[in-house]
C-alpha beads as a LAMMPS data file, in Angstrom:
LAMMPS data file: protein, C-alpha beads

215 atoms
214 bonds

1 atom types
1 bond types

-500.0 500.0 xlo xhi
-500.0 500.0 ylo yhi
-500.0 500.0 zlo zhi

Masses

1 110.0

Atoms # bond

1 1 1 0.000 0.000 0.000
2 1 1 1.320 3.468 -0.888
3 1 1 1.003 6.009 1.892
4 1 1 0.908 9.776 1.582
5 1 1 3.466 11.842 3.492
6 1 1 2.860 11.604 7.236
7 1 1 0.500 14.073 8.831
8 1 1 2.146 15.363 11.988
9 1 1 -1.201 16.700 13.169
10 1 1 -2.128 13.192 14.343
11 1 1 0.617 13.353 16.961
12 1 1 -0.110 16.970 17.805
13 1 1 -3.772 16.114 18.413
14 1 1 -2.757 13.019 20.384
15 1 1 -0.526 15.199 22.579
16 1 1 -3.298 17.764 23.056
17 1 1 -5.868 15.137 24.003
18 1 1 -3.459 13.382 26.366
19 1 1 -2.755 16.644 28.215
20 1 1 -6.457 17.379 28.491
21 1 1 -7.333 13.838 29.568
22 1 1 -4.464 13.153 31.956
23 1 1 -3.507 16.540 33.393
24 1 1 -6.752 18.449 33.698
25 1 1 -8.674 21.562 32.792
26 1 1 -5.677 23.856 32.322
27 1 1 -5.371 22.396 28.822
28 1 1 -9.049 22.425 27.815
29 1 1 -8.694 25.501 25.635
30 1 1 -5.710 24.324 23.601
31 1 1 -5.862 24.652 19.828
32 1 1 -3.702 22.930 17.212
33 1 1 -1.673 25.631 15.445
34 1 1 1.918 26.004 14.274
35 1 1 5.064 27.451 15.877
36 1 1 4.352 26.187 18.471
37 1 1 2.023 23.301 17.685
38 1 1 -0.392 23.705 20.606
39 1 1 -1.505 27.094 21.874
40 1 1 -3.956 28.609 24.311
41 1 1 -6.932 30.214 22.624
42 1 1 -5.586 33.723 23.281
43 1 1 -2.345 32.814 21.445
44 1 1 -0.194 34.284 24.212
45 1 1 -0.685 32.467 27.548
46 1 1 0.563 28.972 26.743
47 1 1 2.540 27.555 23.821
48 1 1 3.581 23.895 23.579
49 1 1 5.876 22.472 20.909
50 1 1 5.351 18.786 20.012
51 1 1 8.167 16.602 18.718
52 1 1 9.588 13.058 18.856
53 1 1 12.815 11.376 19.896
54 1 1 14.342 8.006 19.057
55 1 1 17.828 6.527 19.166
56 1 1 19.158 4.691 16.155
57 1 1 17.606 6.690 13.326
58 1 1 17.131 4.673 10.169
59 1 1 18.271 1.401 11.762
60 1 1 15.495 1.627 14.326
61 1 1 13.025 2.592 11.608
62 1 1 13.990 -0.504 9.649
63 1 1 13.261 -2.601 12.708
64 1 1 9.837 -0.974 12.858
65 1 1 9.296 -1.914 9.228
66 1 1 10.011 -5.543 10.123
67 1 1 7.399 -5.292 12.854
68 1 1 4.896 -4.125 10.268
69 1 1 5.726 -7.075 7.991
70 1 1 5.727 -9.758 10.682
71 1 1 2.288 -9.160 12.127
72 1 1 0.522 -12.115 13.710
73 1 1 -2.913 -11.247 15.011
74 1 1 -4.900 -13.671 17.138
75 1 1 -8.131 -12.132 18.388
76 1 1 -10.983 -10.471 16.525
77 1 1 -10.448 -7.134 18.281
78 1 1 -6.762 -7.264 17.402
79 1 1 -7.585 -7.849 13.749
80 1 1 -9.964 -4.904 13.767
81 1 1 -7.336 -2.671 15.327
82 1 1 -4.746 -3.876 12.837
83 1 1 -7.111 -2.979 10.007
84 1 1 -7.415 0.517 11.447
85 1 1 -3.612 0.819 11.661
86 1 1 -3.263 -0.168 8.004
87 1 1 -6.075 2.137 6.868
88 1 1 -4.999 5.183 8.852
89 1 1 -1.230 4.761 8.635
90 1 1 -0.889 5.178 12.409
91 1 1 -0.429 2.611 15.159
92 1 1 0.592 4.769 18.127
93 1 1 -1.747 4.027 21.022
94 1 1 -2.813 0.568 19.827
95 1 1 -1.368 -2.918 20.280
96 1 1 0.981 -1.766 23.045
97 1 1 3.229 -0.160 20.451
98 1 1 4.121 -3.429 18.713
99 1 1 3.071 -2.260 15.240
100 1 1 3.801 0.903 13.326
101 1 1 1.623 2.352 10.589
102 1 1 3.040 3.424 7.238
103 1 1 2.762 7.147 7.890
104 1 1 4.065 6.759 11.402
105 1 1 7.169 4.982 10.126
106 1 1 8.266 8.112 8.269
107 1 1 7.490 10.235 11.318
108 1 1 9.850 8.214 13.510
109 1 1 12.456 7.819 10.772
110 1 1 13.214 11.534 10.950
111 1 1 13.435 11.566 14.766
112 1 1 16.643 12.419 16.628
113 1 1 17.983 11.150 19.969
114 1 1 16.249 12.773 22.948
115 1 1 19.043 15.106 24.053
116 1 1 19.725 16.182 20.472
117 1 1 16.104 17.135 19.904
118 1 1 15.942 18.966 23.238
119 1 1 19.075 20.918 22.375
120 1 1 17.532 21.940 19.049
121 1 1 14.201 22.946 20.572
122 1 1 15.854 24.985 23.333
123 1 1 17.774 26.942 20.689
124 1 1 14.557 27.643 18.824
125 1 1 12.498 28.794 21.789
126 1 1 15.304 31.027 23.094
127 1 1 15.728 32.637 19.656
128 1 1 12.070 33.677 19.526
129 1 1 11.225 31.178 16.787
130 1 1 8.041 30.191 18.662
131 1 1 7.043 33.745 19.466
132 1 1 6.319 35.121 22.925
133 1 1 4.100 33.215 25.328
134 1 1 3.732 33.586 29.064
135 1 1 4.669 29.918 29.411
136 1 1 6.297 27.452 27.016
137 1 1 6.051 23.680 27.146
138 1 1 7.808 20.918 25.210
139 1 1 5.995 17.625 24.565
140 1 1 8.212 14.768 23.346
141 1 1 6.997 11.386 22.087
142 1 1 9.753 8.969 23.126
143 1 1 10.154 5.677 21.316
144 1 1 12.929 4.461 23.637
145 1 1 12.013 3.288 27.169
146 1 1 12.606 5.817 29.931
147 1 1 12.913 5.007 33.616
148 1 1 12.966 7.431 36.541
149 1 1 16.745 7.875 36.286
150 1 1 16.588 8.730 32.571
151 1 1 13.758 11.188 33.134
152 1 1 15.630 12.903 35.978
153 1 1 18.765 13.100 33.831
154 1 1 16.741 14.645 30.989
155 1 1 15.246 17.247 33.327
156 1 1 18.687 18.214 34.609
157 1 1 19.954 18.401 31.034
158 1 1 17.290 20.781 29.753
159 1 1 17.426 22.964 32.867
160 1 1 21.186 23.332 32.597
161 1 1 20.937 23.980 28.863
162 1 1 18.468 26.859 29.193
163 1 1 19.452 28.304 32.586
164 1 1 20.835 31.545 31.113
165 1 1 18.114 32.018 28.493
166 1 1 15.351 34.608 28.763
167 1 1 12.835 32.507 26.857
168 1 1 12.718 28.944 28.122
169 1 1 10.486 25.946 28.654
170 1 1 8.640 25.886 31.954
171 1 1 7.299 22.355 31.431
172 1 1 8.538 19.190 29.741
173 1 1 6.231 16.284 28.888
174 1 1 7.765 12.912 28.007
175 1 1 5.262 10.499 26.490
176 1 1 5.740 6.738 26.130
177 1 1 2.161 5.759 25.315
178 1 1 1.505 3.910 28.597
179 1 1 3.394 6.497 30.666
180 1 1 3.437 10.286 30.714
181 1 1 6.082 12.152 32.701
182 1 1 5.067 15.748 33.431
183 1 1 8.168 17.705 34.443
184 1 1 8.214 21.120 36.134
185 1 1 11.286 23.089 35.029
186 1 1 10.803 26.096 37.314
187 1 1 14.007 26.935 39.168
188 1 1 12.536 27.537 42.621
189 1 1 11.251 24.067 43.570
190 1 1 12.932 21.012 45.037
191 1 1 14.022 18.383 42.522
192 1 1 12.042 15.649 44.247
193 1 1 8.806 17.419 43.267
194 1 1 9.706 18.126 39.659
195 1 1 8.449 14.952 37.984
196 1 1 4.916 13.585 38.050
197 1 1 4.513 10.107 36.592
198 1 1 1.066 9.475 35.127
199 1 1 0.381 5.839 34.091
200 1 1 -1.861 5.586 31.019
201 1 1 -4.237 2.636 30.785
202 1 1 -4.714 0.585 27.630
203 1 1 -8.286 1.868 27.436
204 1 1 -7.113 5.477 27.607
205 1 1 -4.507 4.824 24.909
206 1 1 -7.291 3.448 22.748
207 1 1 -9.457 6.524 23.355
208 1 1 -6.583 8.895 22.591
209 1 1 -5.753 7.049 19.363
210 1 1 -9.282 7.246 17.971
211 1 1 -9.734 10.750 19.325
212 1 1 -6.629 11.924 17.452
213 1 1 -7.814 10.252 14.236
214 1 1 -11.342 11.592 14.415
215 1 1 -10.827 14.979 16.062

Bonds

1 1 1 2
2 1 2 3
3 1 3 4
4 1 4 5
5 1 5 6
6 1 6 7
7 1 7 8
8 1 8 9
9 1 9 10
10 1 10 11
11 1 11 12
12 1 12 13
13 1 13 14
14 1 14 15
15 1 15 16
16 1 16 17
17 1 17 18
18 1 18 19
19 1 19 20
20 1 20 21
21 1 21 22
22 1 22 23
23 1 23 24
24 1 24 25
25 1 25 26
26 1 26 27
27 1 27 28
28 1 28 29
29 1 29 30
30 1 30 31
31 1 31 32
32 1 32 33
33 1 33 34
34 1 34 35
35 1 35 36
36 1 36 37
37 1 37 38
38 1 38 39
39 1 39 40
40 1 40 41
41 1 41 42
42 1 42 43
43 1 43 44
44 1 44 45
45 1 45 46
46 1 46 47
47 1 47 48
48 1 48 49
49 1 49 50
50 1 50 51
51 1 51 52
52 1 52 53
53 1 53 54
54 1 54 55
55 1 55 56
56 1 56 57
57 1 57 58
58 1 58 59
59 1 59 60
60 1 60 61
61 1 61 62
62 1 62 63
63 1 63 64
64 1 64 65
65 1 65 66
66 1 66 67
67 1 67 68
68 1 68 69
69 1 69 70
70 1 70 71
71 1 71 72
72 1 72 73
73 1 73 74
74 1 74 75
75 1 75 76
76 1 76 77
77 1 77 78
78 1 78 79
79 1 79 80
80 1 80 81
81 1 81 82
82 1 82 83
83 1 83 84
84 1 84 85
85 1 85 86
86 1 86 87
87 1 87 88
88 1 88 89
89 1 89 90
90 1 90 91
91 1 91 92
92 1 92 93
93 1 93 94
94 1 94 95
95 1 95 96
96 1 96 97
97 1 97 98
98 1 98 99
99 1 99 100
100 1 100 101
101 1 101 102
102 1 102 103
103 1 103 104
104 1 104 105
105 1 105 106
106 1 106 107
107 1 107 108
108 1 108 109
109 1 109 110
110 1 110 111
111 1 111 112
112 1 112 113
113 1 113 114
114 1 114 115
115 1 115 116
116 1 116 117
117 1 117 118
118 1 118 119
119 1 119 120
120 1 120 121
121 1 121 122
122 1 122 123
123 1 123 124
124 1 124 125
125 1 125 126
126 1 126 127
127 1 127 128
128 1 128 129
129 1 129 130
130 1 130 131
131 1 131 132
132 1 132 133
133 1 133 134
134 1 134 135
135 1 135 136
136 1 136 137
137 1 137 138
138 1 138 139
139 1 139 140
140 1 140 141
141 1 141 142
142 1 142 143
143 1 143 144
144 1 144 145
145 1 145 146
146 1 146 147
147 1 147 148
148 1 148 149
149 1 149 150
150 1 150 151
151 1 151 152
152 1 152 153
153 1 153 154
154 1 154 155
155 1 155 156
156 1 156 157
157 1 157 158
158 1 158 159
159 1 159 160
160 1 160 161
161 1 161 162
162 1 162 163
163 1 163 164
164 1 164 165
165 1 165 166
166 1 166 167
167 1 167 168
168 1 168 169
169 1 169 170
170 1 170 171
171 1 171 172
172 1 172 173
173 1 173 174
174 1 174 175
175 1 175 176
176 1 176 177
177 1 177 178
178 1 178 179
179 1 179 180
180 1 180 181
181 1 181 182
182 1 182 183
183 1 183 184
184 1 184 185
185 1 185 186
186 1 186 187
187 1 187 188
188 1 188 189
189 1 189 190
190 1 190 191
191 1 191 192
192 1 192 193
193 1 193 194
194 1 194 195
195 1 195 196
196 1 196 197
197 1 197 198
198 1 198 199
199 1 199 200
200 1 200 201
201 1 201 202
202 1 202 203
203 1 203 204
204 1 204 205
205 1 205 206
206 1 206 207
207 1 207 208
208 1 208 209
209 1 209 210
210 1 210 211
211 1 211 212
212 1 212 213
213 1 213 214
214 1 214 215
């Protein structure tokens, strides 16, 4: 099957819906725009850039392609979900991340390692590329598994990177489908309170997937 070029709006909508569903009413008024990808309705209070990170580049993408080719589906519901993955080109949120849709493959293929993408996004926000908002956030879809130590290391990295910048991210969101890490980057709080781990149920993943497709 030939797929069109990936539509990044699927992931931007998925990010928006996950923030609204998992973190509350502060995000109810978000709209899907550009530079940054998610914005408050007034276009000045809150701006959130959405991106993705993955180690391995093309090698990892090739492994994903093998996952697409070696699908073995047992149950009826699994077959129905697989059909939706093939039709839509997206698999994120279904089948516990085992399968990747055709459009999604290209999305991940162009991803950079986590610290590289953070370094790039910090440069952009500090330069004014994303405009002026009262608060900036960075939402990163992470294909590689992150534990508490990796999340803490990432928080320290971005805080050190942007400590002397006037424009900076106040929040970092690291998404791994079944886990969301909401990180507070403000300088005046204790490190032990910086990271909130929000587990995401399979049912919620399912709802977010179809919500992002149908929004």
